[in-house]
Every structure is written in C-alpha cells, then in structure tokens.
N, C-alpha and C positions, 0 to 999 in steps of 0.2 A: 504493500499500500505505499503511495505516495502521499507523505504527512503533510505536504503544504497544499494539493490539491483534492486528495482524498481518493483519487484514482488508482485503479490497478492496471499496473504496467507488465508484471511480471508474475509468474509462477515458479512455484519448486515441485517437481516429480518426486513423489514418496512412494517406495516400494512396499506392499504389504502381502504376506502370505496368509490365503484364507485355507486352511488344510482342513479335510474332510474330518480327519482324526483329531487333531489336536486345537483346532479353532483357528482364531486368528494369532497367529505366530508374529510378535512384534519383531523389527529389525534388529534390535539389539541381541537376540537369540540367532538368528538364521543368517545373518551378513558373516559374523565372525567364524560360523560354520562352513559358510562357501567360500571363504578365505583359507582356510584350513585344508580343505579337500580340493581347492583349486576350480571350484563351480564359478567364482566369482568374475572370471573373465567373460564366459560363456552369458551368465546373468546380465553382466554390465552391458554385454552386445545386444542381448533383447531388449532391455530398458531403453537404450539409444535408439533403437527402431522403433519400438513402441511410442516412444516421445514423438520423433519425427512423424510416425504416421499419424498421430492426434494433431499435431502442428498442421499437417498439409489438409486434413479434413477440414480444420477451422479455418483456414486458409481459403478453400474451396468455396465455403459458406460465406466469405466475405468478411470474415472476423481474423484481423491481421494487426499489427502494432504493438504486439508483445513479445515476451521472450521468455523462455522456460529453463529455468535450471535444472541441471543434473548432477548427482553427487556421483564423483568418480573414487573408487577405493585407492588406497594406495598401493596395493596389490595390481590393480588396474593399470595404474601409471607406469608399473615393471614392463607391463607389456608393450614391445618396439613397434605393434601395429596398431597402438590406438588411435594415432591421429590419422592413418588411412581409413582405419575403420568408420570413423566418424565422417570423414570426406566422402568417402563411398555412399553412406547412408543419407546424408543430406543431398549427394547427386542424385540418388533413386528416388526421393521423394521431390525432387526439384525444389530444394530450400535454401536460402541465402544462409550463409554461417551466422549472421547477426540474430537469428531466432532461439540460438541456443549459448546458454552458458554453462561454462563447468565449473565445478564446486571442488575445490582441494583443500584438505585439511592442513594446519600447519605442521601435524606431524610426518605427513607424507613428503616434505621438503628436506629430510636431511640427507638425501642423497642429491645434493646440488646441480651435479655436470649432468646426471641423466634428466632429472625432473625441469631444468633449464631448458633442456633441448626439446622435451615433449611439449612445454607451455609454449616455448617460441613457436614451434610448428602450429599449436593450435590458434596462437594469436595470430601468426599469418595468413591462418585462413580466415581470420575475421572472426571469431568466437569470442566472447566475453569470460573473461577469468575472475571467480571470486574465491577468496580465502573464507573458508567456513570455519565455525567454532573459534573467530580469532580470540586471541587472548588467553587461551589453555593449552596451548602445544608447545612448539617450538618457540626455545628462548630468545634468540637473535632475531632482531629485528633487521637484518643486514639484508635477508633476503628482498624486503620490499623495495630496495632500489635497485637487485639485480635481476630480480623475475616480473615479466610483465602483467603483474596483476591490474585490475580494473576496480573490484570490490572488495571493502572488508565486512565481513557479517558479524556484528559482535555476538560473543557468546550467550545464551540464554542464562546462565549463570549467575551473570553480571546483571542482568536486565531484571530478573526475578526479583533481586533484593534492592534496587537502586532507590527504592524510596524510604528505606528502613535503614540501609548501610552507608554510611558516609565514604566509605572505602569503594563499594561499588559503584555509587553514583559517580566519584571520583575517576574510577577506571574507567567508566562508559563515557563520560567527557572528553576523556584523555585521548581515547580511540577515535572520538569522533573528530576531536582537534587534529589529531595526527593524519586520519584521512583527509579532510579539507587542504592540511599544508602539503600532502603529498598528491593533489588534484585527482583523490581516487574516491568514488561514490561509498557510503557508509549504511549498512541496513542492520537493525536491532532484531535479533532472533528472540522468541518466545515470549511476545507482549501479550498480556493477557487481562490488563487493567486502563482504565482512563487515566489514572493518575500516572502511569507509566508512558502512555501516549504523549500527554502533555508535559511530562519532563523532555522526554525526547525532542519534542517539538521545539522547546524552549533551547534544550542543546543544539539545534539545527542539525539534527539526524534528519537524512533525506528519505529514508523508508524503513518500514517495518514490517514485520510479520509474525503471526502468532494468533491464539485462540480468539483474541480479542475481536479479529477481523473474521476469521473461519476458522472452522476445525478442517482436518483432511476430507476431501469428498472425491469423489470419482467424477470421470471428464463431463459425464453427462450432467451430472448438478452443475458443475463451473456453467455448462451452457445456459441452462435454465437461471442461474443468480446472475449472468454478467451479459450474455450474450442476447438474449430473447426480449 
C-alpha cells in the first residue's frame, strides 16, 4: 500500500500448501524441508511460472501498472540457471521484466561474489530487487553500496513493537532514513494497527504491507477487491 496515496501498486506472492492429510502446512515447516531435500529449486521454478501466468492473465483483462514480488530462497540463488529461468518465463508469457520483483534476504548475501553476479544479471534484465526482512540478517551494510538493490523491506519484528519500544521505533526511523539517503524505496512489513500506519507516515515510509490492509488472499479474491 502506498502510504501517501492509499493505492496498491504491488503484491507479494505467498506460497501455501494445503495437504489433504495435514491440512494447511505453513511455509516455516515445508520450505526448510524443501531446501534440505533439494526440491526448493523445482518449487521455486513453479512459483515463478505460476506468478507470471497470473500476471499475464490480469494484463489480458486490462489490469496493469502493478508489480508482483517473489521470494527467492538462498538455495535458489546458488542455482547458476536462475536468471535464465526467469528470463525464459517472462518471454514465455510475453511480459516485461518490470512486472517482477525479486526478494532476497540479508542472510543470502554472504557469498558476495556469486550473489553480486546473479543480482547484476537480474537487474540488467530490468527486474526490481528488494532486501526482505531488513535489519535481522547480514551484519554488514557494505553490500548496500555494492549490490544493485532497489528496495529495503523493514522486518516486521521492528514494526510490531514500534509504538511501545523506543528502540524499535528508532531502528525503524533509521532504516527509513538510510533508504532515503541511498535513494532506495522502503517498505514496512507486518503492519497490523492504525497507530503503526500513522507512525510510518510521519516517518516518511513510502509503502507498507500487512494484515491491516489485507490478509493473504487467492488471486480471484484480489480481482474482486481491486480490479472489479
């Protein structure tokens, strides 16, 4: 959600597993297992294809001007064919690279040489690059000047307590200021209360996401809420 206009300009694709035996299995349980077994690469390819197919369907209906963010696992970034896969998928659905945002966590940036090469390839294609859960992972800020990053996403652990904790409020303001100074867009994650929205607006945070705006919904529900 754009905090200055109240308009929605981007979405985040979230993976959910509805198992007939175990019910709704949360990502915190099945993603680590997928990474351990090596299935994360094929799952990631499926997600990218599914997201691009959905975007193409929406564009055919005349709904455009938005971007969809896709989380890429650190294990997926080790795949030398990642950039090629994304490029082929965009070409398959005749989509411009500007419709996709690739999210990477700070923890995935430890292998600087490899990650820089992959992110540079994605950036050259025209994709948007965001750092997810910013402030909780990799301790050095040096990568911000070396890596082609466009967006910082403030981790929800800071946003959750910013009204009650001076430290969390200070950290949140510092990240917002840092993003502005570096010419980066900044997004607050996990927003659930009006007070948090007002704090973020006063701190000049550009965007926010969380249950305050909408819980995760299937694509058809997005159409009902926003496009119809």
